[in-house]
N, C-alpha and C positions, 0 to 999 in steps of 0.2 A: 437455206434451210428447210428442214424438212415438213412437210405437210404434215398438220395435226388431224391425227383420225376425228371421222365422224363416229358419230356413236346412234344405235337405233334402237330403242328399249323397246323389245317384244312381248306384251302382256294381252291377255285374254280378253280385259276390262271388262265394262258392265255397262248396262243399258237404267241400271240403278240410279234416280236422282244423288247427286252428291259423291260419286264412289268415283267416278274419272277424273275429278280434281284430286284426289290423292295424289295419283300417276302423274298429274300436269305436277303437281306440288313436288314432285320427286326428280320430273324432270328439269325445274327450273332450277332445283339447286344444284340440280348434277351441271347444270350451265356456268353457272354461277364458280364451280369449282372446276371446271376444265374452261377457262376462255380461251375462245376464239376455234372451240370445236361444234361444230353443228351438232344438234342433239337433237332425235324425233321419235317417237313413239308409234310405233306399228302396231296392228291389233293379228290376234292367231287366234283363228276358230276351225276347230277341228272338225272333220268329218260330219260326227254326231250332230252338231249344228246347223250343215246344210248352206252356210254361209251366207244364213238371213238374216243375222245382228248386224246391226252398224250399230258400233261403239263411240258415241261424240265424233264423227267423221273422221276416225282415224282410219288410216290405210294397213292393208294386208303388208307383210315386209317384204315380198318382190318388189312391189312398188315404191316401197318408199328408197329401198339400196336402185332402184333405176332412176329415181329423180335423185337424189345424192352422186349418181354417179355421171348426169347429166349434166350437173351444175360443177362436178370439176374433182369429186370425192376419190380417192385411188384406193384407201385405206378404211377400213369402219371396222368396228366393235359393235356386231350383236347381242344386246344382253336379253338373256332371256329371263323376264318377270316371272317364272311360273315358277310353282311352289315345289316340284319335286319331278321328276325326269319322265314324266308322262308319255302319255299317247299324244296329247295337243304339242308336246316339248317334243318331239319325236319327227311328227307331221310337221312343224314349222322347220326342221334340220332338213326331213326330205325335200320339201318347199325350196330351202335353200338353197340345196344342192340342186335341182333342175334349173333356178336360174342362171349361178353361176356355169354352170355348164351350155346353157342358151345364150348370155349376152352378159357372161362376166369377164368378159377380155381385160386383163389390165385391172381387174380388182383383186384386192388383199383383203379376205374378210375371217375376222375372228371371234369366235364363240363365246360370249360366256357362261357360265355352268348355272342352275336353278337354284334355287336357295337351297336345297337338302340336296347336296350331290356327295357328300363322303359321311363317316360316321362321325367324325369331328364336326360337322355343318351339326347335325342330330343331336350332338351334345352341348352344342354352344345355344343353340336355337330352344331347347327343353331348361336350358336353366335362367334361358329371355324372357318365357313365356311364365315362371314363375316370379321369376323378381319382378316382372311389371306390371302382377295383381294391384289390386291396391291397397292400402296399408289397413283397411278397416275389415280386409278378410279374416274370420277368425279361424283357428285351426279345425273348430269340428264343422265348416264348411267344404265343400266339394269345390273341385276342377273339371269345368266337362268342357273338351274341345271336339270342334268341330271340322275333319276336313273333305276334300273332294272323293275322293277315293278315287283310283288310278291302277292298272292292269301293272304287271309286272315289267322292268324292276321300278315304277313308283312306286308299286306297294308294299317294296320292302321298307324304305323311306318310313313308312307311313306305321308300321309295324314296329320299326326302331326306336320310333320316336314313343309310340304307343309304351311301351316296354322302358325307354329312358324314362319319361314322365311318373311312371308308377314309380320306380325306383326312387325319386329324387322324394315325391310326396305322395304317400298313400291313396290321398282322398283325391288325387290328380289322372282321370281318364280322358283319355283321344278314342275316337270312333271317326266314322265313314261315313256318307249317305250312300246310299243306296244307288248302284250303274242306272238303272233303267228311273225313269221318269213315274213315278206315282208307284213304287214299287216299294212294300212295307221295308225298312228298316230295321234287321237287325241288331244291330251296333246298339243304338240307343235302350234299345229292351235291355241288353246284357248290362247298359250301362245302369240305368236305372233301377232293375234288380239287386247288382254290385252295391246303389248305394243303399238302396234299403238295407241290406241285410248288414253295412256298415252302420247303420242310423244316423247318416246323412241328412239333414231338416232343410237345407239350402246346397244352393248351387252358383258357382260365378263360370255365366256361358262363352265361352271364346270360340269365334269365328277362327278358322287354321285357310285364311284366302286371301291373295296378296293385295285386293278391296273388298272392303263388307256391300255387295251387293245385294240382289235380291236372295239369292242362299244366306246370307248372312241374319236379313230382315226378316226372311220370311220361314225358311225350313229351320231355322236354330232358334231364329226370337219372335216367332209370329202368336197371333191368339190363335189360332187354329188348332183344333186337337193333334194332327197329325205332324206338327213341329217338337222338334227337342223342346223346345217349351213346354207342349200341352202334353206331353207325354211325362214330362217327369212333376208337375203342378196336378197333375192329376193320383200322382201317386204320394201326396203330398210335402211333396220337393220344391218350396220355394226357388224362382230365379231368379238371378241378377246378371241379364248381356251385359256385355263391353262389346258394342259394336263398333270397333275397328280394327279396319284389314292392316295385314302387315307390312304392307308398304310406309304405312305412317308411323311404326315404331321404332325409333332410334338403332337398336339394337339385329332388326331385322335387314333395315336399309342400309347399314352398315356392312353385314354379310354380302348382302349383292354386291355391295361397291365392290369390297375384296373380289368377287368372280368377276368382277368388269376391270377393275386393274389387273387382273392374272391375263384376262385377255388383252384388253390395250397394251400389254408388255411383250405379247409375242408380237404387238406388229412392229414392235420399233428395232 
């Protein structure tokens, strides 16, 4: 009988209380759906973070792969839980390549794509974001979505999502955080000015992150004047934050699962 592939869920994670619980819940659901398969969470932390974060004790991807290989696994699917193929995703791929070259004799590894990996993914995600809004949202209330930002090619997916959301709903706006910590954020300024022109008096705030960690709770919905909520409310736009990570939303989780299924199929 062929060996069941092991699954590694590769995510940036968060130190914010409760955020890692969403990843754990996704892992448990996956383990129930793949009986007999080992399912592990691994952390991916890019160069910008200097390797200094410890997210719930999760180990890095090569360390998890080494542990699974030591336990006898020979076929492994690494599912990216990143949102776009950005810098951290490509650093993960490079690290995976170095590991396989040095220690991967006898291993077959397949990688599942991030959430947004095609324009079809963009369409589905845009539609799901709007369909998941609370029914009490009024037609004159805006929707403001915050993403993390990324260099190309990841930036292109964010731009496509912003365009698609705007076509689906004229009061839906997508922007990204500045690349450098503490730098001014031009996107929220543009969003604020556009909503003022359109006469919006309220906005629903949505984080576009795998889990709702510090960026969602502080940079998007925090009480400080520099948060997106602070900027909008200073302009008279009442804000209603919806602080759940994408991994908690069934439509988004299903898309990640489809990418994982494709990775698993390549191992058969």
